[in-house]
Steps between C-alpha positions, in 0.01 A plus 500: 500500500385621841774750573360570847579141601850526354553830683371342821758220484781744424388736776490217754851389407625858492367561851699206636817594314480869594425418864795260515728763345385777735572276797857461374457139399617331184265367235708187473409409858139452388596264220515162668434208260468255788231708671319552169501127426369411846213751488390478136548127442358416842197727453404365159564146617249553780250652256537203264437264788158653570393555138423282200786529252278627217360767729853596603608537137189700419577737786855549374374573148260759641798704622530658155155656547644721774725673249296441184136497616225380266347761275192684622222331301206680658436718195517198269259305721261797515504521119438125470211514749331771295548294184361182660198681639421672170537180299286298742216755493514563127571152360426261785719301737629267227669796334753499787662192350725713275626689807557171678715372214696826480563539874850432632394507864411152628254627760312720254498220244342267756238756600400566141490127422264439792268773370509365143432147626186626672605410855254614767617845624511392865703191410722717277575733790571207729747349251680832450516567874660159548750583226587830669547330837732240348703769321530714812600205717770392258642849462499579872670170583779595260530849652511347848851364437630858531308558822638172634853601397455826692394303807782246487781734397559678836501169685746348253708815549514428874601143420784639290603722789515200734707306246738794476538513877565126508778558249639772728493276806677220313785731405561698817863390491540635145430875498537515121172309459295686757420797278343293222284308744373813671432661160291205386309509829394862473463523122272191497258687724515803273431285194210323668323811624594711198379252239173448687409866540664661198423236238287197590209681670484782240508243217216303661287811550556619142403160359190483722386833359547370145302183577223702665467719192477195271236339724292820507498514121387139479224565754370792295519296180306219668233745613475636146462152351217436745336833408524422129364148547200632698443793264547753776473872433788665315527751783605221735784404267602863469530515878719189491730675253511814714603288800765327293655828387510633859721214620872552546 
């Protein structure tokens, strides 16, 4: 669990609640189901309209990574790289087959298989680079749903405000209904701007950082597979590992 993310959400909510209280307002005035429905349902409806459904679902599933990020596998990858390099130099490239069969990472399995199959190193690197590009494109398209939500949310909030004012204008002769309409109008704007800047944008940025880290590790692994296939100096691979361990 990433407790910093949990604390960030709680701190953002606490800031709004404390500010509302210090201004003498009531918390209940911020709880407007109609405004929430307009902003949230409208925002995600707009996002679904611009995105393939599978990509939309993938983006929603990625939300859990904000609070439970993937484990840091850099040390494991560094250990595996050393093992692959040692085995290839000591027992030949075909000896990597046992590591290929034991690997649980699809990208590493593919890289090792290409080496074992004797694919030309330049062609191997080209195939792996294409694989990385496809992975990055797919992941970033999924993350983009949160950026899109952040862009649409304030505008949908304004739409909710206009709807609230329309409700007010329709009930000018009934003062008992004016308060609810005005509340929806203003709270819709708060929901739209608040969700965009306190949740949607931070979620998108956190997920982009996670995707970037995964892509960097694949790029280093691809470079190592190329080095092993060409029989490059061990020092080069050591430098790759040092670069890997410096990443954050």
